[in-house]
N, C-alpha and C positions, 0 to 999 in steps of 0.2 A: 235290046229293049229293056226298059227299065221292069218288065214283068218277070223277064229273067235274072234280075238282080237280086242278090239278098243279102242283108245284114249279117254280121257275125253274132252269133247267138251272146259272147262276152261281153256285146256293147250294152250301154246303159240306154234302153228306150225311150225314155225323158229326155235324153239327151242329143242321140243321133236317131233320125229314122226317116222313112219315105213316104213322098207325099205325091199326087197325082197333080198335075196341073191342073186338071178340071176341077180338083179339089178345094184348090186355093180360091178363098172369095175375097173380099174388100182388102183384107189386112195380109202385109207381107213380110210379115217377121217370125222366127222359128218358135217362139215360147205360144204364140196363138195355137200354133197345131200339136202342142204335145198331149201325149195322150191323156192325161188329167182332164183335161179341156175337152179335148175330142168326144171321148169318152161319156162324159157330162151331158153332152151336148147330144148324144145319140140315145142317153137314158131318157132326156127332155122328149125328145122327138118320137119317141116308141111310148110313151105315156098313153093310157087309154084315154084321157081327158083331154078336153081342146087346150093346146098350146096357144096361148095369148102373149105378145110383147107388152111392154108397159105401155106405149104408146096407146094401142089398140085396148088398157083396160082403166085409163084414166081420161079425165078433162082436162087436165092441167098438169105439166109436168115442168118446174120451173125450181129457181135456187134463190137465196138470199142476196141483198146487194152484195157488190163489189167492189165497194168503197167502203173504208172503216170511219163510221160515223161519227160525232161528237159526244161522246159519252157524259151521263149528268148522275146525279147522285140520287137521282129518285124519275118517277115517268113511266114510260112503256117498255116493257122488259124486253129482254135482246140476249137471244140465247146462238151459239156456235158448236161446233164439232163436239166440244167440252161437254155440253150439256144434255148429250141425245145420247144413252144407251141403247142396248136392246130390249125393246118393250118397255122402257121408261124414259121419261123426260124431266130432268132436274131442272126445277126451277127455283131450288133455293140460293144457288151462287150463280146470279146473271149479272150482268151489265145491264143500264138504262139508256134510253134515247128520250128526246124529247117528241112532246104529241106532234107537233109538227114535222118534225123528222120522220116518225112514225107514217104520218099520213104521207108525205111522198114516199116511203116505200111499199105504201100498200098499193099504188100503184104497179109495182111490180108482180107481188105476189101477198097474198094476204091472208094468213093461216086462221083455219076456222076447225071447227069440232070435226073428228073424223077424216080429217088430213092425214098424210103420213109423212112424217119425218125420216129422210134417209143421210147419213153422214157420208161426204163424198170428197173429202181433203182429209188428209194424214189418215185418220181413224177410219176406215172407208166401211161400209156396209151394213152399218147398226140401224134398223129401222125399229119405229116407235110410232104409234097412231095418237095423235092430238086429243085429249080427253079430257079438255076445258073450255071452256067458253069467253075465259081471257084474254085479253089483247096481248100480242107480243108480236116481236119481228126477228127475221133470221138472217144471218148473215152468208157468206158465200159458199162456206166449208157445210153449208146444209141444204139437200134438194128436198123441195115440197112436191107430193104426188097428190092429186085429190081423183080418188078411185070414182069409176062409172058405175051403173048399173049393172057391170057384169060380175062385180067381186064386191064382198062387204069391206069395209076398212081395216076389222080385225084379221080377217084371213091374209088380206094383201101384206100388211104388217107380217104376219105368220110366214107366209110365202118368202118375202125377201127377206129372212130370218135364216133360211135353210140353206144347208151346205151347197147346194146345187144353184142356187143365187149368187151366193158368195165365188164361189167357182166362177161364174160368170164375170163378176165385178173385178175379181184377180184377173182374169184373161186379157181384159182389154184399159185395165188401170195405166194412168200415163205419170209419167214423174218420176226421174229418178233418185232425189233427195225425199221430196213429200211425195206421196200418194195422192194422184189428182182423178176423181169417176168424173168424165165429162158427162154434161149431159146428153147429148146426141147418143151415147154409150149407155146411159141409165135408159132411155127409151127402149133401146133394143134389148134390153133384159127379158127372157123370156118367162112365163110361169104357167104352170097348168092352172086349168080353170074348171073343176069338178061343180057339179050341181049347188047351187045355195044350200041343200040339206046337208049334202058331205063336207060344205066349206063351215057350218055349223058347227057339225061333229068336231073336225079339224082341230078350230077355235077354242071348244070346250075342251078339248084333249089338253091343250097348250097351256090353257087357261091353267088345268089341275096341274100339270107340271111346273107350270112357273109358282105357284102357290106351294108346291111343296118343297120346291126349292127355297124358297123365303123364307118357309117354315124352320128348315136344316141351318140355312144361312145363320138364322135367328137363335136357334138353339144354341151352334157355334158361338156366336158372338156373346151372347149370355154367359156361357163356360167361359169364355175369356175376360169378359169383365168382372167373374167371381174370382179371378188370380188375387187382385190387389188386398179384396176383403179378405181371403184367405191369408195370404202374405203377412199383411198387419197384424190379424188377429193370432198366428203364430208368434209372432214377433211382440206382442203386447203392446203394441202402438195404436192407441185409443184417437182416431180421428173424429169430431164431432161432426154431423150430418151434414149440418151447415154452418159457413164460417161467417161471422155477424161482419156484414158489408155496408153498414148503415154509417154516415158521414161520422158520425163521433168515433166509430171505431177505426175511421183511418185517419183522422188527425191523433197525434201522438206526438212526445215531445221526448228529447234525449238529452242527456247529460254530455258536455263535451270529451269527458272522461272515457265515455262509452264507445266514441266512433274516433278518437284518436287515433292514426296509424289505418284505420279500415275505411271501409265503405262509406260515402257520405250522401246517400240517394236514397227518396221515398220508398222506391219498389224494395230495395234491398230490406229495409227499415219493416217494411210491412211485411214480407215474407218470413221474416224472422219467426214468427209464429209455429210456421212450420217445422222448424228446428227444434224447437221447444216442445212440440209433440213429440219427436223423434229422440229427445235427450230426455226427457220424463217417461219413456217409457220402461217394459220390464227387462228390456235385453241391454247386455252391455253394448256401448257405441264406443267407438274408436275412430281415428282420423285414417282414411283411405291410405295414406302414405306407410301405416304400419302393415301393411300386408301384401303390399307392392315391391316386388325385388329390382324392378326395372321398367322404365317408360319410354317411350319415344313416340316422335309424334309425324306423319307420312312427309312426304313432298310432292311435286310434279315436276317433271323436267320442262326446261324452257322450251317455248313454242317454235324455236328456231331451229330446233332439234328435229321439229316434225314427228313428235314421238308416237302418235296414234297408229294404229295397223288395224287391220281386220282380225289377223290372230297374232297372238304372240303372248307377252305377261299379262296374266289378270291383273287390275287395275283398281283397287277398290276405293270407292266414293262415298260419301254419304248418304247418297240415294241409292244405295245399294243395301242402306241396312233399315229393316223394319220390322216389325211385329217381333223385337229379339232375334231376330235370324239374319244370317247373310244371303242376299239373293243374289247369283251370278247371272242372272237370265238376259240383263241389258247391260253385265260390265264392259268397261274399255278395256282395250289392251294398249300396251308399251312393246314396242317391236324389241328383240332380245338383245342386240348391242348396245341397249343402254342398262343392262339391268342392274350394273356399277351405280350408275345414278339414283335408284329407287330405294325406298325403305319398307323395310319386311315386319310383318307381325307373324310371330310364331305360332304355331298350334297348342291351342287349348288358351293362348292370352284373350283377354277382355278387351272389344274394342270398341270404342266410345266416340261417338260424335262431338266435337268441340268447337264445331262453326255451324250455325242454320237450324237444323234438326239437333241442337244440343240436348245431351244425356240419352239418346238413342243408343243403346248398344248390344253385341252379340258377343258370344263365345266363338272364335273362330277354329274350324275344325279342318282347316288346312294347315298342309306345310306351306310357309314363307309366303304370305299372301302380302303381295305389293299393296301400301295404302298411300291415301293422298295427303293434303296438308291438313284436312278438316277432320281428320281420323287420328287418334291416340290410342296405341296399342299399351294395355298392362300386363306384365308378365308377374303372376301372384307366386304367394307364397303358398304351395298347395298343401302344406301343413296345417294353416292356420286359416284357408278360406276356400270354399269350394265356386269355382270360376261362374258355375252354372246358376247357384244362389246370388253371388254378385250381380250375374247379368239380370235376373228376374227383379232382383230389388231396382236396379238402375232404371229398369223400366216401367217402373211403380210411378203412381200418380206422383206419390210424394217426393221421389227421389228427382224427379223430372223438376219439379217447382225449386227444390233444393239447388239444383244445377244450374239454374234460370237466376237463382238470386245471386250467383257469384259471378254470373257473364258479365262482361262489358257492355256499355249503352255504345253502340257503334250504329252504321249500317245493316249488320247483320248481327246477331247474337253470339260471343265468341267466351268461351272460358278458357285460361291457361293453364297449363300443365302446373303450375304452382298453385293456385286454387282449387285444381281438381282434386292433386292429392291432400288438400286440408279440409275435405269435405270430411263430414260429420257420416259414418254407415254405420248399423246393427254387426254386431258380430255373437251371433249364438253358437253354444259349442258346436263344433264340426258334426258330431254326429247330428243334432239337431236342423244345420244348414243341409246334411245330405239327404233328410226325410223332408224337407220344405222342396228343394229341387227336385226330387226323385217325384212328390206328390204333382207340380207344378207340369212336370213332363208328361204325365199322364191327361191332367187338364187339356193340356195343349195337342196332345197325341188326339185326344176324342175329339176337339175343335176339328182339327185340321179333316180326319176321316170324314165329318159330316161335311165339311164343305168340298170334299171328295165326291161324296156321295150324291149331293146336291147339282152337283156338275155335270157329273157323268149320268142321273136320271134326267135331266133335260137333254142331254144330247143324244141320251137312248129314245126318248120319246120324238125327238128331230128325226131319227133315223127311220122311227116307226111309220111318221106322218109321210116322209117322204117314199116310203116304202109304198105306203096307201096311193099316192099321188102317181108315182112313177113305175112301180112294181119292180120284181126282185129283190136281190139283196142289195142294200146300200153300203 
């Protein structure tokens, strides 16, 4: 008898478990019955409030068109999963469709004020209330939920963004490559329905939490935005608050002797004004090659070698460099047997993007990190320049402009190593470099701490709300 059978205490109960046949529902897959999901279901069922499915709490559950429309330069806004964030819809970066196309799509679903949009393909489970009367349409990657009188729109948004809802999405999501949350499964999602007064209290609590999060994130961004001003001030580089961009200022002449053997394009000539600000600053200026002891650009193994694996040698691409740092959370891996096919950046090298996001850089804090062909690694003379100082300068708006000035004009921006090494950079005394780097490190640490606090406080508010509606420790 199964009741007499016991699993070893050493097994992972989230991977190996027992379940009675009578407890099997409509799904017959191991993941569906793992502890994290079944425990969440028990908590929902034990709530002191009524538990209602999305189907029972809404007038309409639909999604956007399953066909890619013909996009226009203007017209009716058309949004997809990338425009929907948790409690926020971004209408600033959208596509457009014709009014005629929108009229046709309105027959399927027509978003109105108070509807809830829920992402269902790719990045699943982000819910946001529609807070505009402006007309727009949606793609299949977004579901539309229209609440009935059981729930307020803001409460439904809040409930759908809680962990107890996300676990339900994750339990039933389909698709091995791109996650896909089907409408039939969305309708079965369960949420607690407290009285309207409690719903209002929960919404107010979350509004306060989001406001505090936004305030701290803005403080963090203000700190990060202050870095350029501080850096240029310390270097004695005086940029005007506004560059004259009038037609007269954008028309200029050049002598043949000034362009012989160099760039002959309007963009490069116009951007020369920024190099003038650097050269006329109060700090000594040199060419980058004067402080570089070695330089190497990465490479990618040929696809026929089937290089990518789930776990192996971390393989850095320019998408892994942002905000002056290396981010390996979404790094790709190369199989170990191809280690001799790769190019490596050494610890404390400054790595810089030379294609696409040109100019973005970071200090390599890892031992022998492999890099692809869009990244160049610079080994520096440490007696002349602080890697962190150079990194912070590279990531300044001034440096990015000067790097782009030297880029080739092709499908994507690209700067070769010769042009990179011939870039002018400021070189204050090493003691001054160290002071600047230390101060910017502190500013960035303060900003990071504020970002962490903002995220943690919001998550704490969500946990407290789950405790309110589900009871017990979450």
